[in-house]
C-alpha positions in Angstrom: -192.2 -171.1 -74.9 -188.9 -169.2 -73.5 -185.6 -171.8 -72.4 -186.2 -169.1 -68.6 -190.2 -170.5 -68.4 -188.8 -173.9 -68.8 -185.7 -174.0 -66.1 -188.9 -171.8 -63.5 -190.8 -175.0 -64.6 -188.8 -177.6 -64.5 -187.2 -176.1 -60.9 -191.1 -175.2 -59.5 -191.4 -179.3 -60.3 -188.9 -180.8 -58.8 -188.7 -178.3 -55.6 -192.1 -179.0 -55.5 -192.4 -183.0 -55.9 -194.3 -184.7 -52.7 -194.0 -181.4 -50.8 -197.2 -181.7 -48.4 -195.9 -185.2 -47.4 -192.5 -183.9 -46.9 -192.9 -180.5 -46.2 -194.6 -180.6 -43.0 -191.6 -182.6 -40.6 -188.3 -180.8 -42.4 -186.4 -179.5 -39.8 -185.7 -175.6 -39.9 -182.5 -176.7 -41.0 -183.5 -179.4 -43.9 -186.2 -175.7 -45.0 -182.9 -173.9 -45.1 -181.2 -176.1 -47.0 -183.1 -176.8 -49.7 -184.2 -172.5 -49.6 -180.2 -171.7 -51.0 -181.1 -174.7 -53.7 -184.0 -172.1 -54.4 -181.4 -169.4 -53.3 -179.1 -170.9 -55.9 -181.9 -171.8 -59.3 -182.6 -168.9 -59.0 -179.8 -167.2 -60.2 -179.2 -169.3 -62.2 -182.2 -169.0 -64.2 -181.9 -165.1 -63.6 -186.2 -165.3 -62.4 -187.3 -165.5 -59.0 -189.0 -168.5 -57.9 -191.9 -168.3 -54.8 -190.2 -168.9 -50.7 -191.0 -173.0 -50.1 -193.8 -171.9 -47.7 -195.6 -170.4 -49.7 -195.2 -173.0 -52.5 -196.6 -175.6 -49.8 -199.0 -173.4 -48.2 -200.6 -172.2 -51.4 -200.8 -175.7 -52.8 -201.4 -177.8 -49.4 -204.8 -175.5 -48.7 -205.7 -176.5 -52.3 -206.2 -179.6 -51.4 -207.9 -179.3 -48.6 -210.6 -177.4 -49.9 -210.8 -180.3 -53.2 -211.0 -182.7 -50.2 -213.4 -181.2 -47.9 -216.1 -180.2 -50.7 -215.4 -183.5 -52.1 -217.6 -186.2 -50.1 -217.3 -189.2 -51.6 -213.2 -188.6 -51.0 -211.4 -190.8 -47.7 -209.9 -188.3 -45.9 -213.3 -185.8 -46.1 -214.7 -186.7 -42.8 -211.1 -185.4 -41.2 -211.9 -182.3 -41.9 -215.3 -181.7 -39.7 -216.1 -178.3 -38.1 -216.5 -177.3 -34.6 -220.2 -176.2 -33.6 -219.5 -172.6 -34.9 -218.6 -173.0 -38.3 -215.7 -171.0 -38.5 -213.0 -173.6 -38.0 -212.1 -177.3 -38.9 -211.7 -179.4 -35.4 -208.2 -180.6 -35.0 -206.8 -184.7 -35.7 -206.2 -186.1 -32.2 -203.3 -187.1 -32.6 -200.5 -189.5 -31.0 -196.9 -189.3 -31.5 -194.9 -186.5 -33.8 -195.3 -188.6 -36.7 -199.2 -188.4 -37.7 -199.2 -184.5 -36.1 -196.8 -183.4 -38.4 -198.7 -185.3 -41.3 -201.0 -184.3 -44.2 -204.7 -184.1 -42.5 -203.7 -181.8 -39.2 -201.3 -179.9 -40.3 -203.5 -178.9 -43.0 -206.4 -178.8 -40.5 -204.6 -176.5 -38.9 -202.6 -174.3 -42.4 -206.6 -174.7 -43.3 -207.8 -172.5 -39.5 -204.9 -170.4 -39.8 -205.4 -169.3 -43.1 -208.6 -167.1 -41.9 -210.3 -168.2 -45.4 -214.0 -169.3 -44.5 -214.7 -172.8 -44.1 -217.1 -175.0 -47.1 -220.1 -176.1 -45.0 -220.4 -179.4 -45.2 -223.9 -181.1 -46.6 -225.9 -181.9 -43.7 -226.8 -185.7 -44.2 -230.9 -186.1 -45.5 -233.6 -186.9 -43.6 -236.3 -188.6 -45.4 -239.7 -187.0 -43.5 
């Protein structure tokens, strides 16, 4: 593996560690500081790194889709479709801290992405 690719992988891994947890609650000032770190890392390794927001959005969408597709996941029921079936219902949040947690922010991101929501399987009924 070339040295630049190895550095790229290491830097991306460090920056994205727990990104799904801390990014939604990060302040604008924190995000700007991290973006400066990314620009410095780009100069060191000589290749472009994706923006922090792009990394978060990609990973959050992927994780949300996995949870929606897995009925055995404990958070599966937190992603419910609205009656028209095109958007997700946003979970009720009582505090800013909860509003910036993974499930509400991921539901907003899925709705904003414009990608179709996978349907929840219908409950089986015995006839």
